[in-house]
C-alpha positions in Angstrom: 192.4 51.9 152.2 191.9 48.0 152.5 192.4 45.7 155.4 195.0 43.3 157.5 196.2 39.9 155.7 196.6 37.8 158.6 198.1 34.5 158.5 194.8 33.3 158.8 193.1 35.1 155.7 196.4 33.9 153.9 195.7 30.5 154.5 192.3 30.8 153.6 193.0 32.2 150.2 195.4 29.9 149.5 193.3 26.7 150.7 190.5 28.0 147.9 190.6 26.3 144.5 193.5 28.3 142.2 190.7 29.8 140.1 188.5 30.9 143.1 191.9 32.3 145.0 192.7 34.1 141.6 189.1 35.6 141.2 188.5 36.8 144.6 191.9 38.7 144.5 190.8 40.4 141.2 187.2 41.3 142.6 189.1 42.8 145.8 192.3 44.1 144.6 192.0 45.0 140.9 191.3 48.3 139.5 188.1 49.6 138.8 186.0 48.5 136.9 187.1 45.0 137.2 187.7 45.4 141.6 187.0 47.3 144.3 190.5 48.8 144.1 191.9 48.4 147.6 195.1 49.2 147.9 196.3 49.2 151.4 197.1 46.2 153.7 198.2 45.4 157.2 200.7 42.3 157.7 201.2 40.7 160.8 205.3 40.3 161.9 204.9 36.7 163.2 202.0 35.5 165.1 198.7 37.6 165.9 195.4 36.8 167.2 194.5 35.0 163.4 197.4 32.7 162.5 197.0 28.8 161.9 199.7 27.5 164.6 201.3 28.8 167.6 203.5 26.1 168.0 207.9 26.7 169.0 209.1 27.4 165.5 206.1 29.7 164.5 205.8 32.4 166.7 208.4 34.9 165.1 210.9 34.8 162.5 213.4 33.6 164.7 212.5 31.4 167.7 216.1 30.1 168.3 216.8 31.2 172.0 219.4 33.7 172.5 220.2 34.1 168.4 221.2 37.9 169.4 223.3 37.7 165.9 220.4 36.6 164.3 221.8 34.0 162.4 218.8 31.5 162.4 216.5 34.8 161.2 214.2 32.9 158.7 210.9 33.6 156.3 210.5 30.3 155.2 207.5 29.9 157.0 206.0 33.2 155.0 207.1 31.2 151.8 204.5 28.6 152.4 201.4 30.7 152.0 201.8 34.3 153.2 204.0 35.4 150.8 202.8 33.7 147.9 199.0 35.2 148.4 200.8 38.9 149.5 203.2 38.4 145.8 199.7 37.1 143.9 198.1 40.4 145.2 201.1 42.9 144.3 200.8 41.3 140.8 197.3 41.9 140.2 197.5 45.8 141.9 201.2 47.0 141.7 200.2 50.1 143.8 199.6 48.1 146.9 200.6 49.7 150.1 201.6 47.6 153.2 201.8 48.6 157.0 203.6 45.8 158.8 202.8 45.1 162.7 204.3 42.6 165.7 202.2 41.1 167.9 205.0 40.4 170.5 208.5 40.2 169.9 210.9 36.8 169.8 209.9 35.5 173.1 213.7 34.5 174.2 213.5 38.8 174.0 211.1 39.3 176.7 210.9 39.8 180.2 209.1 36.2 181.0 210.4 34.0 177.9 207.2 31.8 177.9 204.9 34.2 177.8 203.5 34.6 174.5 200.3 36.8 175.7 202.0 39.1 178.3 205.1 40.5 179.2 207.7 43.2 177.7 210.7 43.7 176.2 214.3 42.9 178.3 215.6 46.0 180.0 218.9 46.1 178.1 220.3 47.7 175.6 221.4 44.4 173.4 217.6 43.3 173.9 216.6 46.5 171.7 219.6 46.7 169.5 218.3 43.1 168.3 214.8 44.0 168.2 215.0 47.0 166.1 217.7 44.5 163.9 214.8 42.1 163.9 212.0 44.3 162.3 214.5 45.7 160.1 215.9 42.4 158.7 212.1 41.6 158.5 211.3 44.7 156.2 214.4 43.9 153.9 213.5 39.8 153.6 209.5 40.9 152.5 211.1 43.3 150.0 213.3 40.8 148.6 210.4 38.8 147.7 208.3 41.6 146.4 206.3 43.2 149.3 207.9 46.3 150.0 206.3 47.6 153.4 205.7 51.3 153.3 205.4 51.7 156.9 206.1 50.4 159.9 204.3 50.3 163.7 206.6 49.6 166.7 203.6 47.4 168.5 200.5 46.4 168.0 197.9 47.7 170.8 201.0 48.3 172.8 198.6 49.2 176.1 196.9 45.6 175.7 198.9 43.3 178.2 197.9 39.4 179.9 195.7 38.5 176.7 196.3 34.8 178.1 196.1 32.8 174.8 196.6 35.4 172.0 199.9 37.0 171.0 200.2 40.1 172.5 203.3 42.7 174.4 203.0 45.9 176.6 205.3 48.8 175.4 205.3 51.9 177.7 205.6 55.5 175.9 209.2 55.5 177.1 210.0 52.0 176.2 208.3 52.8 172.2 210.6 55.9 172.8 213.5 53.9 173.2 213.0 51.5 170.8 212.3 54.0 168.3 215.1 55.6 169.1 217.1 52.5 168.3 215.4 51.4 165.3 215.3 54.7 163.7 218.9 55.3 163.7 219.6 51.8 162.5 216.7 52.0 159.5 218.8 54.8 157.9 222.0 52.6 157.2 219.6 49.6 155.6 218.3 48.8 152.2 214.5 50.3 153.6 215.5 53.6 154.9 212.1 54.8 153.2 210.1 53.1 155.5 208.3 55.3 157.9 207.4 54.6 161.6 204.2 55.4 163.0 203.8 55.4 167.3 201.1 54.1 168.9 198.8 51.5 167.1 196.0 51.7 169.4 192.8 52.9 170.2 191.7 56.7 169.8 191.3 56.6 173.4 189.5 54.8 176.4 185.8 53.3 176.1 184.9 55.2 178.9 187.1 58.0 181.1 190.2 56.4 182.5 190.7 56.0 186.2 193.4 58.1 187.1 196.2 56.4 189.1 196.8 58.5 191.7 199.8 56.5 192.7 201.9 58.2 190.2 203.1 61.3 192.1 202.4 64.1 189.6 199.0 63.5 189.3 198.3 63.1 193.0 199.9 66.9 193.0 197.8 67.6 189.8 194.6 66.5 192.1 195.7 68.4 194.7 196.2 71.5 192.9 192.7 70.9 190.8 190.8 70.5 194.3 192.6 73.6 195.8 191.9 75.6 193.0 188.1 74.8 193.1 188.2 75.6 197.0 189.8 79.0 196.2 187.3 79.5 193.9 184.4 79.3 196.5 186.4 81.2 198.6 186.6 83.7 196.3 182.7 83.8 195.3 182.4 84.2 199.4 184.2 86.8 199.5 182.8 88.6 196.9 178.8 88.5 197.9 180.0 89.4 201.4 182.4 92.6 200.3 179.4 93.4 197.8 176.8 93.1 200.7 178.9 95.4 202.9 179.7 98.0 200.4 175.8 98.2 199.9 175.4 98.4 203.9 178.0 101.2 204.0 176.7 103.2 201.1 173.3 103.5 203.0 175.2 104.6 206.4 176.8 107.0 204.5 174.1 108.4 203.0 172.6 108.7 206.4 175.4 110.2 207.7 176.2 112.5 205.5 172.5 113.9 206.4 174.0 114.2 210.0 177.2 116.2 209.2 174.5 118.7 207.4 173.7 119.2 211.0 176.7 120.0 212.7 178.8 116.6 213.2 182.3 116.7 212.2 184.1 114.2 210.0 187.8 112.8 210.0 189.9 110.9 207.0 188.2 108.1 208.6 185.2 108.6 207.8 182.0 111.0 209.1 181.2 110.2 212.4 177.4 110.0 213.8 175.5 108.8 215.9 173.4 106.1 213.4 176.5 104.1 211.9 180.0 105.0 211.3 180.4 105.5 207.8 184.1 103.7 205.6 185.7 105.9 203.5 187.0 104.3 200.2 190.1 103.8 201.6 189.1 101.4 204.2 186.8 99.7 201.3 190.0 99.2 198.9 191.8 97.7 202.0 188.8 95.0 202.7 189.9 93.7 199.1 193.2 92.5 200.3 191.9 88.7 200.9 190.3 88.6 197.4 193.9 89.5 195.9 195.4 86.9 198.3 192.9 84.5 197.0 193.4 85.5 193.5 197.1 84.8 193.4 196.7 81.4 194.9 194.5 80.2 192.5 197.0 81.4 189.9 199.7 79.6 191.5 197.3 76.5 191.6 196.5 76.8 188.0 200.4 77.1 187.3 201.2 73.7 189.4 198.6 72.3 187.3 199.5 73.0 184.0 203.5 72.1 184.7 202.0 68.9 185.9 199.9 68.3 182.7 203.3 69.0 180.7 204.9 66.3 182.5 202.1 64.1 182.5 202.5 63.6 178.5 206.5 64.0 178.2 209.3 61.2 177.8 210.7 61.5 181.2 207.5 60.8 183.0 207.1 57.8 185.0 206.0 54.7 183.1 202.7 54.5 185.9 201.2 57.3 184.2 197.7 56.2 182.2 198.9 57.4 178.9 196.0 56.9 176.6 194.8 57.8 173.1 196.4 60.9 171.5 198.5 61.7 175.0 200.6 58.4 174.1 201.2 59.1 170.9 202.2 62.8 171.7 204.5 61.9 174.4 206.1 59.7 172.0 206.5 62.3 169.2 207.9 65.1 171.8 210.8 63.3 172.7 214.0 62.4 171.3 212.5 59.9 169.3 209.9 62.2 167.8 212.1 62.9 164.7 211.8 59.3 163.5 208.1 59.0 163.3 206.2 60.0 160.2 202.8 59.5 161.8 200.1 57.8 164.1 198.2 54.8 163.7 195.1 54.3 165.5 192.2 51.9 166.2 188.6 52.0 166.9 187.6 50.0 169.8 187.8 52.9 172.1 187.0 57.2 171.9 186.3 58.7 168.6 188.3 60.4 165.7 188.2 63.3 167.4 191.4 62.4 169.2 193.5 62.7 166.1 192.5 66.5 166.2 194.9 66.8 169.1 198.0 65.5 167.2 197.1 67.6 164.6 197.2 70.6 166.2 200.5 70.1 167.6 202.0 68.0 164.9 199.6 69.2 161.3 202.2 67.9 159.0 202.2 64.3 160.7 200.3 61.2 158.9 197.3 59.5 160.9 196.3 56.3 159.2 193.2 54.3 161.4 194.9 50.8 160.5 192.6 48.0 162.5 188.8 48.3 163.2 187.3 44.9 163.3 183.1 44.3 163.0 181.7 40.8 164.3 178.8 39.2 165.9 178.3 41.6 168.6 177.0 43.9 166.1 174.4 42.0 163.9 173.2 44.5 162.0 174.1 45.0 158.5 172.5 48.1 157.9 173.7 49.8 161.3 177.2 48.6 160.4 177.4 50.2 157.2 176.0 53.5 158.4 178.5 53.4 161.3 181.1 52.7 159.3 180.7 55.6 156.9 179.9 58.3 159.6 183.0 57.2 161.9 185.7 55.2 160.0 185.6 57.5 156.6 183.7 60.7 157.1 184.6 61.3 160.9 188.2 60.0 160.7 188.9 61.7 157.2 187.8 65.2 158.5 190.0 64.6 161.2 192.9 64.7 159.1 192.8 60.6 158.5 194.2 59.1 155.8 193.3 55.8 156.0 190.6 52.9 157.1 191.7 49.5 157.1 189.4 47.0 158.5 190.6 43.7 160.4 190.8 40.5 158.6 190.5 40.4 155.1 189.6 36.8 155.1 188.2 34.3 157.4 186.4 31.0 157.1 182.7 30.1 158.1 183.8 29.3 161.5 185.7 32.9 162.0 189.2 31.4 161.9 191.9 29.8 161.8 192.4 31.5 165.0 193.7 31.0 168.6 191.9 29.9 171.5 191.1 31.5 174.5 192.1 34.2 176.4 191.8 37.6 174.5 191.2 36.1 171.2 188.0 37.2 169.1 186.0 34.3 168.7 183.2 36.2 166.4 185.4 38.8 164.7 183.6 39.0 161.2 186.5 39.5 158.1 185.7 41.6 155.1 184.9 38.6 153.2 184.1 35.0 154.1 185.3 32.3 152.4 184.4 28.9 153.5 186.3 25.8 153.5 184.3 24.1 150.7 184.0 26.9 148.5 184.3 26.4 144.8 183.6 29.6 143.3 182.3 33.5 143.8 178.7 32.3 144.4 179.9 31.0 147.7 182.0 34.1 149.1 179.9 36.4 151.6 180.9 39.6 150.9 180.1 41.2 154.2 179.1 44.8 154.8 182.9 46.1 155.2 183.1 44.9 151.9 180.6 47.5 150.6 181.8 50.0 152.9 185.4 50.1 151.7 183.4 49.4 148.2 182.1 53.2 148.3 185.2 55.1 148.6 187.9 52.9 147.5 186.1 52.2 143.8 186.2 55.2 142.6 189.4 56.9 144.2 192.5 56.9 142.5 196.2 56.7 143.9 196.8 60.5 144.9 193.5 61.3 145.7 192.9 64.5 148.5 189.5 65.4 150.7 188.3 68.1 149.5 185.6 70.4 151.4 181.9 69.8 151.2 179.1 71.8 152.6 175.5 70.5 153.8 172.9 72.9 153.7 169.4 72.2 155.5 166.7 74.5 154.0 164.3 76.0 157.0 161.6 74.1 155.8 163.3 70.9 156.4 163.1 68.8 159.4 165.7 69.8 161.6 167.1 66.0 162.7 168.7 65.9 159.3 171.7 67.9 160.2 172.5 64.8 162.2 171.2 62.1 159.5 172.7 63.3 156.5 176.5 63.6 156.2 179.1 63.7 153.1 182.5 63.9 152.2 184.3 64.9 148.9 187.0 64.2 147.2 189.3 65.1 144.5 191.2 62.7 142.4 194.5 63.8 140.1 192.8 63.9 136.6 190.2 66.3 138.2 187.2 63.9 139.0 185.4 64.4 142.1 184.0 61.4 144.5 180.8 62.9 146.9 179.9 60.0 149.3 176.7 61.1 150.9 174.9 59.0 154.0 171.6 59.3 154.9 171.1 57.4 158.5 167.2 57.6 158.5 165.2 54.7 158.7 163.1 55.1 156.0 162.6 58.6 154.4 163.9 59.5 151.4 165.3 62.9 151.1 165.7 65.5 148.0 168.5 67.2 148.0 170.7 69.0 145.3 174.2 67.7 144.8 177.3 69.7 142.7 179.2 72.8 143.0 177.9 75.9 142.4 175.9 76.4 139.5 176.1 72.8 138.0 173.5 71.4 141.2 171.4 68.8 140.1 168.2 67.3 141.6 168.3 63.8 143.6 166.1 61.8 145.9 168.3 60.1 148.4 167.1 56.8 149.6 167.9 55.7 153.4 171.7 54.4 152.9 174.9 55.3 151.1 175.0 56.9 147.6 178.4 58.0 145.8 178.3 60.6 143.5 181.1 61.2 140.9 181.7 63.9 138.2 184.2 65.8 136.6 184.9 69.5 136.8 
C-alpha cells in the first residue's frame, strides 16, 4: 500500500530542510510504531503530469533524436533529486516495492516527434525493439543505484490521448501485445529478468456505459444479430400466443363435434366432420408448430453469431478501432501470444468499480491485480466522505475482488498542488497524501491529508506477507436494515498469526453496538461513525 513518488513529490521532499525530510520519510515509510509502514511506491519513467521541467532533454532518459542504439541513455537528471529521495526511502524501509510506469516514450520514437501530449509509437520493428530496450535500461540503471523496480507497466493510461500539455501516449491492445512480446523476450536475457509485467494500467471501466463504435464490422454484426434475436423473440411470443388460442378454440370445437358424431356423423383421419365446425386432429396441431421451431432455430443461430462476434471483440487479432474498456482491454492482452509475459493487471479508479476485476479473475485466477493510481482533489472536499469512500472502494471492495495493493497518486506536493504541468489535461487541484509547504520547517507545518489516514488503517498494522482472510458481518433481526449497507469490514492475517480487522461505519451520527472477534472469543464494542482497526492474536 502506498502512493506515487512522482518527480514533483521527490522535488518537494528534497527541497525541504534535511532534518524535516528525514522525519517525514520515517513518519511515512518507517515501520510501526515509528511510521505508517508504507511499502509500495510507483515511479515515473521520465516525465509525468507532475514533473518540474518539460524542456527538451528532461522528457525522457534519452532525448537525442534517432539514438536507436541508446548510446546517449542517461539517468543523470534523476540523480539530481529523484534517486536521492528514493534511496533515502529504501534506507528507511528496505522492503520497499516499486512499480515503474512511462507516460510517454522518447518523442523521437513516436509517430509525431513533437507531440508530448498525444501520439503513439511508430509502426516499425526498430521502434518497438528500441523502446523495449529503453525500458529495460531504465530498470537496470535504477537497480544499479539501489532502487529495484519489481513491476513494470508498459504505459500509463494507454487509452488517454490528446492530453495537451500533459505527457501521454496511446497504446491499443494490439500495440501492447506487440510491445509485451518484445520486452518479455528481452527481459529474460537481462539483469532484471525477475521484473514482472502488468497489463493495462487504466480504469476499471468507463465513467458511463461506453458508446459502441459501429464503424467496426464485428460490432455492426453484433448489433444486427442482437436486434434480430430480439425480433425473433417477439415473433415467438406472438406465435405461441396465437397457437394457444387456436388450440383452445379447436378443443372446444372437438367437444361439440364428438357430441355430433355420437348422433351419426362420420369421421376420418383428418378429424371429425360436423355441420358446426371442423375439429383439428393432434397431427395437424403438431404441423402448426413448424413456424415456432424455425424461429427458435433462427434465434439459436443469431445468438451463436453474436457470441462469436463478442469473442472476436476481445481477441488480439481484432480491429484496433474496438473501444476496449476496463477488463476487456487486459483480457485481450492476456489471452494473446504475449499473455505469458504478463504477471497481472494494473488498474486506476477514475471510472467503473472494483467488480470489473472479477472478470479477469474468472479467466486468470492466479494473476496479480494492483490498483496503481487514485487521486483525491479539491473536487471532493469533504474529509469524512473521502475517508469512507476510500475504505469501502479502494480497500475493502478492491481487496475483496482479488486486488493486492492500493496506491494513491502523488505522495507529496506543495501548497499549490505542484510542481506540475500547466493546461491541457494537467490536474490543477490534485491532493497528495501529504502537503509540504515550500516554507515548511517542521512536522507541524505538514498537512497529513485523508489519504494518509486511509492508508494508515491498513499499512500500520500489516506486515510483509499478510493475506486477506474471510470475514462475516451478521445483522441481528432487531437492528436497522440500513446497517447492511452502512457497516463493512475486511480482515487480514499476518505471518505471525496476528489478525487485523478494519471495520467501517458510514452512518453520519449513530454509533452501533457490535460483537467483534473469532467465534468463542467475541467482545463487545460501540462502533462510532468512521473507521476502526482491531488487532488480536489467535
